[in-house]
C-alpha positions as CSV (number, residue, x, y, z in Angstrom):
1,M,-19.5,19.1,25.2
2,S,-21.1,16.0,23.8
3,S,-24.5,17.6,24.4
4,D,-23.7,19.9,21.4
5,F,-23.6,16.9,19.1
6,D,-25.8,14.0,18.3
7,K,-26.2,11.6,15.4
8,N,-28.6,13.8,13.5
9,L,-26.2,16.8,13.6
10,I,-23.3,14.7,12.5
11,Q,-25.4,13.2,9.7
12,Q,-26.1,16.7,8.5
13,V,-22.5,17.7,8.6
14,I,-21.1,14.6,6.8
15,N,-23.6,15.0,3.9
16,S,-22.4,18.5,3.2
17,N,-20.3,19.0,0.0
18,E,-17.5,20.4,2.1
19,F,-17.2,17.1,4.1
20,K,-17.5,15.0,1.0
21,A,-14.6,16.9,-0.6
22,W,-12.6,16.5,2.6
23,L,-13.4,12.8,2.6
24,I,-12.2,12.3,-1.0
25,S,-8.9,14.0,-0.1
26,R,-8.2,11.2,2.4
27,R,-5.5,8.8,1.1
28,W,-7.5,5.8,2.3
29,F,-10.7,6.8,0.6
30,G,-11.2,4.7,-2.6
31,D,-12.9,5.3,-5.9
32,K,-12.0,9.0,-6.1
33,L,-12.7,9.4,-9.8
34,L,-16.1,7.7,-9.6
35,L,-17.2,10.0,-6.7
36,S,-15.3,13.1,-7.7
37,N,-18.5,15.0,-8.7
38,L,-19.7,14.6,-5.0
39,E,-23.0,13.1,-6.2
40,F,-23.2,10.5,-3.5
41,R,-24.9,10.1,-0.2
42,I,-23.3,9.3,3.2
43,V,-25.3,7.3,5.7
44,I,-24.2,6.7,9.3
45,K,-24.4,2.9,9.8
46,Y,-23.1,2.9,13.4
47,F,-22.6,5.7,15.9
48,E,-21.1,5.5,19.3
49,F,-19.7,8.1,21.7
50,I,-16.8,6.5,23.5
51,S,-15.8,9.6,25.5
52,D,-16.2,13.3,25.6
53,R,-15.1,14.7,22.2
54,I,-14.6,11.2,20.7
55,F,-17.1,9.3,18.7
56,I,-16.8,6.2,16.4
57,I,-19.0,6.1,13.3
58,V,-19.1,3.7,10.4
59,I,-20.2,5.6,7.3
60,T,-21.7,4.0,4.1
61,V,-21.0,5.8,0.9
62,E,-23.9,5.2,-1.6
63,K,-24.4,6.0,-5.3
64,E,-26.8,4.2,-7.5
65,T,-25.6,0.6,-7.4
66,Y,-22.4,1.5,-5.5
67,T,-21.9,1.1,-1.8
68,K,-18.8,1.0,0.4
69,S,-18.4,1.4,4.2
70,Y,-15.6,3.0,6.2
71,F,-14.5,2.9,9.8
72,L,-14.2,6.6,10.9
73,P,-13.4,7.5,14.5
74,L,-13.5,11.3,14.9
75,I,-12.5,13.9,17.5
76,Y,-14.2,17.2,17.6
77,Y,-12.8,20.3,19.2
78,H,-13.1,24.1,19.5
79,K,-9.4,24.8,20.1
80,I,-6.9,22.2,19.0
81,T,-4.8,22.6,22.2
82,D,-7.8,21.1,24.0
83,I,-7.1,17.6,22.6
84,L,-3.3,17.7,22.7
85,D,-1.2,15.8,25.1
86,P,1.7,18.0,26.4
87,I,4.2,15.9,24.3
88,E,2.1,16.7,21.2
89,N,2.0,20.4,21.7
90,T,4.6,21.3,19.1
91,R,4.3,23.7,16.2
92,Q,5.0,20.9,13.6
93,N,2.3,18.6,15.1
94,I,-0.3,21.4,15.4
95,V,0.3,22.3,11.7
96,K,-0.1,18.7,10.7
97,L,-3.3,18.2,12.7
98,T,-4.8,21.5,11.4
99,E,-4.0,20.6,7.8
100,N,-5.9,17.3,8.4
101,T,-8.9,18.9,10.1
102,F,-12.3,19.3,8.6
103,S,-13.9,22.6,9.6
104,K,-17.4,24.0,9.0
105,M,-19.4,26.8,10.6
106,L,-22.9,25.7,11.8
107,I,-25.9,27.7,12.9
108,R,-27.6,26.5,16.1
109,T,-31.0,27.6,17.2
110,I,-32.0,27.4,20.9
111,P,-35.8,27.0,20.9
112,E,-36.3,28.0,24.5
113,E,-34.5,31.3,23.9
114,G,-35.6,31.8,20.3
115,Q,-32.0,32.7,19.3
116,S,-29.5,31.4,16.9
117,N,-25.8,31.4,17.1
118,V,-22.9,30.4,14.9
119,F,-20.4,27.9,16.2
120,P,-17.5,26.0,14.5
121,V,-17.3,22.3,14.0
122,N,-13.7,21.0,13.8
123,L,-13.3,17.3,13.1
124,I,-10.1,15.2,12.9
125,E,-9.6,11.5,12.4
126,A,-9.1,10.3,16.0
127,E,-6.1,8.1,15.2
128,Y,-3.9,11.2,14.8
129,C,-4.2,12.0,18.5
130,L,-2.8,10.4,21.7
131,F,-6.0,11.5,23.3
132,F,-7.8,8.8,21.3
133,W,-5.4,5.9,22.0
134,K,-5.2,6.7,25.7
135,K,-9.0,6.6,26.0
136,L,-9.3,3.5,23.8
137,F,-6.6,1.3,25.3
138,F,-5.8,2.6,28.7
139,E,-8.9,4.1,30.4
140,K,-10.6,1.4,32.4
141,E,-13.8,3.5,32.9
142,I,-14.3,3.4,29.1
143,S,-13.3,-0.2,28.4
144,E,-15.8,-1.4,30.9
145,F,-18.5,-0.2,28.6
146,F,-17.0,-1.7,25.5
147,P,-19.6,-4.5,25.3
148,S,-22.5,-2.1,25.3
149,M,-20.8,-0.2,22.4
150,S,-20.2,-3.4,20.4
151,L,-16.4,-2.9,20.9
152,N,-14.2,-5.8,21.8
153,L,-10.5,-5.4,22.6
154,T,-8.5,-8.6,22.6
155,L,-4.9,-9.0,23.6
156,Y,-3.2,-12.2,22.5
157,T,-1.0,-14.0,25.1
158,D,-1.6,-17.7,24.5
159,Q,0.1,-17.8,21.1
160,F,3.5,-16.5,22.5
161,Q,5.9,-18.7,24.4
162,D,9.0,-16.6,24.0
163,E,9.9,-14.1,26.7
164,I,10.3,-11.1,24.3
165,N,6.8,-11.3,22.8
166,M,5.2,-12.2,26.1
167,K,6.7,-9.0,27.5
168,Q,5.3,-7.0,24.7
169,V,1.7,-8.1,25.4
170,Q,2.1,-7.9,29.2
171,N,3.4,-4.3,28.8
172,L,0.1,-3.4,27.1
173,I,-2.0,-5.1,29.8
174,E,0.0,-3.4,32.6
175,A,-0.4,0.0,30.9
176,S,-4.1,-0.5,30.7
177,L,-4.3,-1.4,34.4
178,Y,-2.0,1.3,35.7
179,P,-2.0,4.1,33.1
180,D,-0.5,6.7,35.5
181,R,2.8,4.7,35.5
182,F,3.3,5.1,31.7
183,E,4.0,7.9,29.3
184,L,2.8,7.6,25.6
185,S,4.1,9.1,22.4
186,L,2.7,8.8,18.9
187,E,4.3,9.1,15.4
188,Q,2.6,8.6,12.0
189,L,4.2,6.0,9.8
190,G,4.4,6.0,6.0
191,G,4.1,9.8,5.7
192,G,0.4,9.4,5.4
193,N,0.8,7.7,2.0
194,T,-0.8,4.5,3.1
195,T,-4.2,3.0,2.3
196,N,-4.8,2.5,6.1
197,L,-3.7,4.8,8.9
198,L,-0.5,3.6,10.5
199,F,1.1,5.0,13.7
200,L,3.9,4.1,16.0
201,L,2.6,4.1,19.6
202,S,5.5,4.1,22.2
203,I,4.9,3.3,25.8
204,K,7.5,4.1,28.5
205,N,7.3,2.8,32.1
206,L,8.0,5.8,34.3
207,N,8.6,3.5,37.3
208,I,11.7,2.0,35.7
209,P,14.5,4.5,35.5
210,N,16.4,4.8,32.2
211,S,14.1,2.3,30.6
212,S,13.5,2.5,26.8
213,P,10.0,2.8,25.5
214,I,8.3,-0.3,24.0
215,S,6.8,0.5,20.6
216,Y,3.9,-0.9,18.7
217,V,2.5,-0.3,15.3
218,V,-1.2,0.5,15.6
219,K,-3.1,0.1,12.3
220,S,-6.6,1.4,11.6
221,Y,-8.3,-0.6,8.9
222,K,-10.4,2.0,7.2
223,E,-12.7,-0.2,5.0
224,F,-15.3,-1.7,7.2
225,L,-15.0,-5.3,6.0
226,E,-13.8,-8.6,7.1
227,S,-10.1,-8.0,7.6
228,F,-7.7,-10.8,6.4
229,E,-4.4,-9.5,7.9
230,P,-5.0,-10.4,11.6
231,R,-5.9,-14.0,10.7
232,I,-2.9,-14.4,8.4
233,L,-0.5,-12.9,10.9
234,F,-1.9,-15.3,13.5
235,V,-1.1,-18.2,11.2
236,L,2.4,-16.9,10.6
237,V,2.9,-16.7,14.4
238,K,1.5,-20.3,14.8
239,N,4.0,-21.5,12.2
240,K,6.9,-19.6,14.0
241,F,7.6,-17.5,11.0
242,S,10.0,-14.8,12.2
243,N,10.0,-12.6,9.1
244,A,6.6,-10.8,9.6
245,P,5.3,-8.6,12.4
246,K,3.6,-10.4,15.3
247,I,0.1,-9.5,16.1
248,Y,-0.5,-8.6,19.7
249,G,-4.2,-7.6,19.7
250,T,-7.2,-6.4,17.8
251,L,-10.1,-4.1,18.4
252,K,-13.4,-5.2,16.8
253,F,-16.3,-2.9,16.2
254,H,-19.6,-4.7,15.5
255,E,-17.6,-7.9,14.9
256,K,-15.2,-6.4,12.3
257,D,-11.5,-6.0,12.9
258,T,-11.0,-2.2,12.9
259,I,-7.6,-1.8,14.7
260,G,-4.6,-4.1,14.9
261,I,-1.8,-3.8,17.4
262,L,1.3,-5.2,15.7
263,E,5.0,-5.7,16.4
264,N,7.2,-2.8,15.5
265,V,9.9,-4.7,13.6
266,P,13.4,-3.1,13.4
267,N,14.0,-1.8,9.9
268,I,16.1,0.6,7.9
269,G,13.6,0.9,5.1
270,N,12.1,-1.2,2.4
271,V,14.1,-3.3,-0.2
272,G,12.9,-1.0,-3.0
273,D,15.1,1.7,-1.5
274,I,18.2,-0.5,-2.1
275,Y,17.4,-1.2,-5.7
276,W,16.4,2.3,-6.5
277,N,19.4,4.0,-4.8
278,E,22.0,1.7,-6.3
279,L,20.5,1.8,-9.8
280,N,20.2,5.6,-9.8
281,N,23.7,6.0,-8.4
282,M,25.1,3.8,-11.2
283,I,23.3,5.6,-13.9
284,N,24.4,9.0,-12.6
285,R,28.0,7.8,-12.5
286,V,27.8,6.5,-16.0
287,Y,25.9,9.4,-17.5
288,K,27.9,12.5,-17.0
289,D,28.4,14.2,-20.4
290,L,25.8,14.5,-23.2
291,D,28.7,14.5,-25.7
292,A,30.6,11.5,-24.4
293,D,31.0,8.2,-26.2
294,Y,28.8,5.5,-24.6
295,S,29.3,2.9,-27.3
296,Y,31.2,0.8,-24.7
297,L,27.8,-0.1,-23.2
298,D,27.3,-2.3,-26.3
299,D,29.7,-4.7,-24.7
300,K,27.8,-7.1,-22.5
301,Q,30.8,-7.9,-20.3
302,K,31.3,-4.1,-19.6
303,R,27.6,-3.9,-18.5
304,V,28.0,-6.9,-16.2
305,E,31.1,-5.3,-14.6
306,L,29.3,-2.0,-14.0
307,I,26.4,-3.9,-12.4
308,K,28.7,-5.9,-10.1
309,E,30.7,-2.8,-9.2
310,N,27.7,-0.5,-8.5
311,C,24.8,-2.8,-7.4
312,S,26.4,-5.3,-5.0
313,E,23.7,-4.9,-2.3
314,S,20.9,-5.4,-4.9
315,L,22.5,-8.6,-6.1
316,K,22.9,-9.8,-2.5
317,V,19.3,-9.0,-1.7
318,S,18.0,-10.6,-4.9
319,E,19.9,-13.8,-4.1
320,Q,18.3,-14.0,-0.6
321,I,14.8,-12.7,-1.2
322,G,13.6,-15.6,-3.4
323,I,14.4,-18.0,-0.6
324,Q,12.6,-15.8,1.9
325,I,9.5,-15.7,-0.3
326,K,9.6,-19.5,-0.4
327,Y,9.7,-19.6,3.4
328,L,6.8,-17.2,3.5
329,H,4.6,-19.3,1.3
330,K,5.4,-22.4,3.4
331,A,4.5,-20.5,6.6
332,M,1.1,-19.5,5.2
333,I,-0.1,-23.1,5.2
334,L,-2.1,-24.7,8.0
335,S,-3.1,-28.1,6.7
336,D,-5.7,-28.6,9.4
337,Q,-7.7,-25.5,8.3
338,I,-9.2,-25.7,4.8
339,Q,-8.9,-21.9,4.2
340,F,-5.1,-22.1,4.8
341,D,-4.4,-25.4,3.0
342,K,-3.2,-26.1,-0.5
343,E,-5.5,-27.1,-3.3
344,I,-5.0,-28.6,-6.7
345,V,-7.2,-27.2,-9.5
346,D,-7.7,-28.0,-13.2
347,S,-5.3,-25.8,-15.2
348,V,-7.6,-25.5,-18.3
349,E,-10.5,-24.1,-16.3
350,Y,-8.4,-22.0,-14.0
351,L,-6.6,-20.3,-16.9
352,R,-9.8,-19.9,-18.9
353,N,-11.3,-18.0,-16.0
354,Y,-8.2,-15.9,-15.4
355,T,-7.9,-15.1,-19.1
356,N,-11.5,-13.8,-19.1
357,K,-10.7,-11.7,-16.0
358,L,-7.6,-10.1,-17.6
359,N,-9.5,-9.4,-20.8
360,S,-12.3,-7.8,-18.8
361,M,-9.6,-5.6,-17.1
362,I,-8.3,-4.5,-20.5
363,T,-11.8,-3.7,-21.8
364,T,-12.4,-1.5,-18.7
365,I,-9.1,0.3,-19.1
366,E,-9.8,0.9,-22.8
367,S,-13.1,2.4,-21.8
368,K,-11.4,4.7,-19.3
369,M,-8.9,5.8,-21.8
370,K,-11.7,6.9,-24.2
371,K,-13.3,9.0,-21.5
372,R,-9.9,10.7,-20.8
373,S,-9.2,11.3,-24.5
374,E,-7.9,14.9,-23.8
375,S,-4.5,13.4,-23.0
376,S,-2.1,13.0,-25.9
377,F,-1.0,9.7,-24.5
378,F,-4.4,8.2,-24.9
379,K,-4.9,9.4,-28.5
380,S,-2.1,7.3,-29.8
381,P,-3.3,4.2,-31.8
382,K,0.1,2.6,-30.9
383,I,-1.0,2.5,-27.2
384,S,-4.4,1.0,-28.2
385,S,-2.6,-1.6,-30.3
386,I,-0.5,-2.6,-27.2
387,L,-3.6,-3.5,-25.3
388,I,-5.0,-5.4,-28.2
389,D,-1.6,-7.3,-28.5
390,I,-1.6,-8.1,-24.8
391,K,-4.9,-9.9,-25.2
392,D,-3.3,-12.0,-27.9
393,I,-0.3,-12.7,-25.7
394,I,-2.5,-13.8,-22.8
395,E,-4.4,-16.2,-25.1
396,K,-1.0,-17.4,-26.4
397,F,0.1,-18.2,-22.8
398,R,-3.1,-20.0,-22.1
399,A,-2.7,-22.2,-25.1
400,E,0.9,-23.0,-24.4
401,F,0.4,-24.1,-20.8
402,Q,0.4,-27.9,-20.9
403,V,0.6,-28.8,-17.2
404,P,-2.8,-30.4,-16.4
405,Q,-3.0,-29.2,-12.8
406,I,-2.1,-26.1,-10.8
407,V,-1.4,-25.8,-7.0
408,I,-3.0,-22.9,-5.3
409,Q,-2.7,-21.7,-1.7
410,P,-2.8,-18.6,0.5
411,V,-0.3,-16.0,-0.8
412,H,0.5,-12.4,0.0
413,Q,-1.3,-11.1,-3.2
414,D,0.3,-7.7,-3.2
415,L,4.0,-8.5,-2.9
416,H,5.9,-5.5,-4.2
417,M,9.2,-4.2,-2.9
418,Q,7.7,-1.6,-0.4
419,Q,5.9,-4.5,1.3
420,I,9.3,-6.0,2.4
421,L,11.2,-4.1,5.1
422,Y,14.8,-4.9,5.9
423,N,17.3,-4.5,8.7
424,K,21.0,-5.1,8.5
425,T,23.3,-6.3,11.4
426,N,27.0,-7.1,10.9
427,G,26.5,-7.2,7.2
428,Q,23.6,-9.7,7.4
429,Y,20.1,-8.9,6.1
430,Q,16.9,-9.5,8.0
431,F,13.6,-9.2,6.0
432,Y,10.1,-8.6,7.2
433,F,7.0,-9.0,5.0
434,I,4.2,-6.6,5.9
435,D,0.6,-5.6,4.8
436,F,-1.2,-8.9,4.5
437,E,-4.5,-7.2,3.5
438,G,-4.7,-8.8,0.0
439,D,-4.6,-7.4,-3.5
440,P,-6.3,-4.0,-3.2
441,Q,-7.7,-4.4,-6.7
442,L,-9.7,-7.5,-5.7
443,T,-13.2,-7.6,-4.1
444,P,-13.5,-8.8,-0.5
445,E,-14.7,-12.2,-1.9
446,E,-11.8,-12.5,-4.3
447,K,-9.3,-11.8,-1.6
448,K,-10.4,-15.0,0.1
449,N,-9.3,-17.0,-3.0
450,K,-6.1,-19.0,-3.2
451,F,-3.5,-18.4,-5.9
452,P,-0.4,-20.0,-7.4
453,I,2.8,-18.8,-5.7
454,E,3.7,-17.3,-9.1
455,K,1.3,-14.4,-8.3
456,D,3.7,-13.1,-5.6
457,L,6.7,-13.7,-7.8
458,G,5.2,-12.0,-10.8
459,S,4.3,-9.0,-8.6
460,F,7.8,-8.7,-7.2
461,L,9.4,-9.0,-10.6
462,R,7.2,-6.2,-11.9
463,S,8.8,-4.0,-9.3
464,L,12.1,-4.3,-11.2
465,S,10.6,-3.1,-14.4
466,Y,8.8,-0.3,-12.6
467,I,12.1,0.9,-11.0
468,K,13.9,0.6,-14.4
469,F,11.6,2.8,-16.3
470,N,11.2,5.3,-13.5
471,T,15.0,5.6,-13.4
472,L,15.1,6.3,-17.1
473,L,12.3,8.9,-16.6
474,H,14.2,10.5,-13.7
475,L,17.4,10.7,-15.9
476,I,15.4,12.4,-18.7
477,E,13.9,14.8,-16.2
478,E,17.2,15.7,-14.6
479,K,19.6,15.8,-17.5
480,I,17.9,15.6,-20.9
481,V,14.8,17.8,-21.1
482,D,15.1,21.6,-21.2
483,P,12.9,23.2,-18.5
484,K,13.1,26.5,-20.4
485,K,11.3,24.9,-23.3
486,F,8.6,23.4,-21.0
487,E,9.5,19.9,-22.2
488,V,7.7,17.1,-20.4
489,P,9.9,14.0,-19.4
490,E,6.9,11.6,-20.0
491,E,6.4,13.0,-23.5
492,F,10.1,12.7,-24.2
493,L,10.0,9.0,-23.1
494,F,6.9,8.4,-25.1
495,S,8.6,9.9,-28.2
496,L,11.6,7.7,-27.6
497,Y,9.6,4.5,-27.9
498,F,6.6,5.4,-30.1
499,R,7.6,8.3,-32.4
500,K,10.5,7.0,-34.4
501,T,12.0,9.4,-36.9
502,S,14.4,9.1,-39.7
503,K,16.8,11.4,-37.8
504,I,18.4,9.7,-34.8
505,T,19.9,12.3,-32.5
506,Q,22.9,11.9,-30.2
507,T,20.5,12.0,-27.2
508,H,18.5,9.1,-28.6
509,K,21.7,7.0,-29.2
510,I,22.8,7.7,-25.6
511,L,19.5,6.7,-24.1
512,E,19.5,3.5,-26.2
513,M,22.9,2.7,-24.6
514,I,21.6,3.5,-21.2
515,M,18.6,1.3,-21.8
516,K,20.8,-1.6,-22.6
517,L,22.5,-1.2,-19.2
518,L,19.1,-1.0,-17.5
519,N,17.9,-4.1,-19.2
520,S,21.0,-6.0,-18.2
521,W,20.5,-4.8,-14.7
522,E,16.9,-6.2,-14.6
523,N,17.9,-9.5,-16.2
524,R,20.8,-10.0,-13.9
525,L,18.7,-9.4,-10.8
526,M,15.8,-11.6,-12.1
527,A,18.2,-14.5,-12.6
528,K,19.3,-14.1,-8.9
529,L,15.7,-14.1,-7.6
530,F,14.7,-17.6,-8.5
531,D,15.4,-20.3,-5.9
532,E,16.2,-23.5,-7.9
533,S,14.2,-25.6,-5.5
534,L,11.0,-23.9,-6.4
535,N,8.9,-25.7,-9.0
536,L,7.8,-22.6,-10.9
537,H,5.8,-22.2,-14.1
538,F,7.1,-19.2,-16.0
539,I,4.0,-18.9,-18.1
540,L,2.1,-18.3,-14.8
541,I,4.7,-15.7,-13.7
542,N,4.1,-13.9,-17.0
543,Y,0.3,-14.1,-16.4
544,F,0.6,-12.4,-13.1
545,T,3.2,-9.9,-14.2
546,I,0.7,-8.8,-16.9
547,E,-2.1,-8.6,-14.2
548,R,0.1,-6.4,-12.0
549,T,1.0,-4.1,-14.9
550,L,-2.6,-3.7,-15.8
551,H,-3.4,-2.8,-12.2
552,E,-0.7,-0.2,-12.3
553,L,-2.1,1.2,-15.5
554,D,-5.5,1.4,-14.1
555,Y,-4.2,3.2,-11.0
556,E,-2.2,5.7,-13.0
557,L,-5.2,6.5,-15.2
558,L,-7.2,7.4,-12.1
559,F,-4.6,9.3,-10.1
560,R,-1.6,10.2,-12.2
561,P,-2.6,10.1,-15.9
562,N,0.8,11.6,-17.0
563,K,2.6,8.6,-15.5
564,I,0.8,5.9,-17.5
565,I,3.9,5.7,-19.8
566,V,5.7,3.5,-17.2
567,P,3.1,0.6,-17.1
568,I,2.5,1.1,-20.9
569,L,6.3,0.4,-21.5
570,G,6.1,-2.6,-19.2
571,L,3.3,-4.0,-21.4
572,K,5.2,-3.1,-24.6
573,E,8.2,-5.0,-23.4
574,I,6.1,-8.1,-23.0
575,V,4.6,-7.7,-26.4
576,D,8.0,-7.2,-28.0
577,K,9.4,-10.2,-26.2
578,Y,6.6,-12.7,-27.2
């Protein structure tokens, strides 16, 4: 079948507008707004057939001064059943694969016969299929040719001394040597809502009766760049940090890490689920009747009692997570390697540069808002004034910071609540930090930089504010707005904060009382988060909280313009406070 395809044919296909539109629909594909008009070119940088039906390409997306490359292994098929393992041949899986397939009809001319015929091209990202993983990891006839294809699969054994992790790696090696003895299964993780493709690959040894499968997280790094996560996970293993996934191996393509094989850490969910569920359950218990008297929420002690009664797990997690973040930062240090060591920098120069960076972000956001002026949110001068005020606040923070030096080091960079998984055994929590790929808003060069530990804490604290305002928005949507009147929850929330009227309705009074409870919840949890042994600078935490909120605002402008009210209110809180 590979004779039907070559690099030139694939180049023709991927530069069609149909393929470009399909590409933009991928969750991992960046800069969607910039490229939404499809006026860009796709160039194949590398092309390799690794097996019949499977080829690996690296594409470069080009537009004027813009360029970005992606790792894109693909499988092509006529009938989808041709590429399915028997265990995958279910209606649900076939529907999912079909929905993710790019399809196009091509006309092929056979010069010798002087005839043309029409044939279909069906392409799917190879990572979705066991067919790909079996060929890549467990077919010796293919792996023998890896060097000629600039592929390099490395499984780590030397870094593990404990029996459990040694067994995990040895299981992979044995399955590659004797694939007929093993049965594989595949499950997508993250519901497809991840910036890289994540799958759970489970391997069962058929020669051991009643044995349980051993599972691994296989992660496809879509941007074709130097990947930071494998190196950081390697450092964490070296420092015997148990609260992050172990890395068992990597696949490099042309010297770039493209696939990581990671430990499947046991987890119930991410810590954001705990905060969100308890807060929403508390608000639903409190708010039951539009005509009820909620004046009791004016009493601070009553609010504290409600939080203790309804958010006990959130309080417990907050008390522990600050200590865990401290241990994480300690484990990211390798003093004998300069890229993983601490540094001391001059605070005046550091904050001057960071202030300029934040001001530049604000200017870019203001420009995007002007281009999207059709939205009522963006027309309000009150929102514009918040961005102006934030610039003043940033300058105020810079002027007030009197510490002459700042300690910087490797940090997570993107530490929000969904990046911390948790498990619970006999009432005890176990936390796992994931996704060490750096701040997605930073350039590859910027990701190499070191930061104060306050960057991670500011990012995590911002999650509390995000949950708080989304909870309020959810309450308005469920119980306040009238769907028959086509009322928009975001508009209602906007009016609550920005369109004050002389007439204060009962609904406004209730929401103000609810907001007092939400603010008490946030303050209570913030107080629990800080480990007293940490030498923290709260001005820096505020700096990085603002940065995180601006990143959120930029994201919502691009992908969910109606949701910008949440980061806007986060910025407004900072302005009102300072």
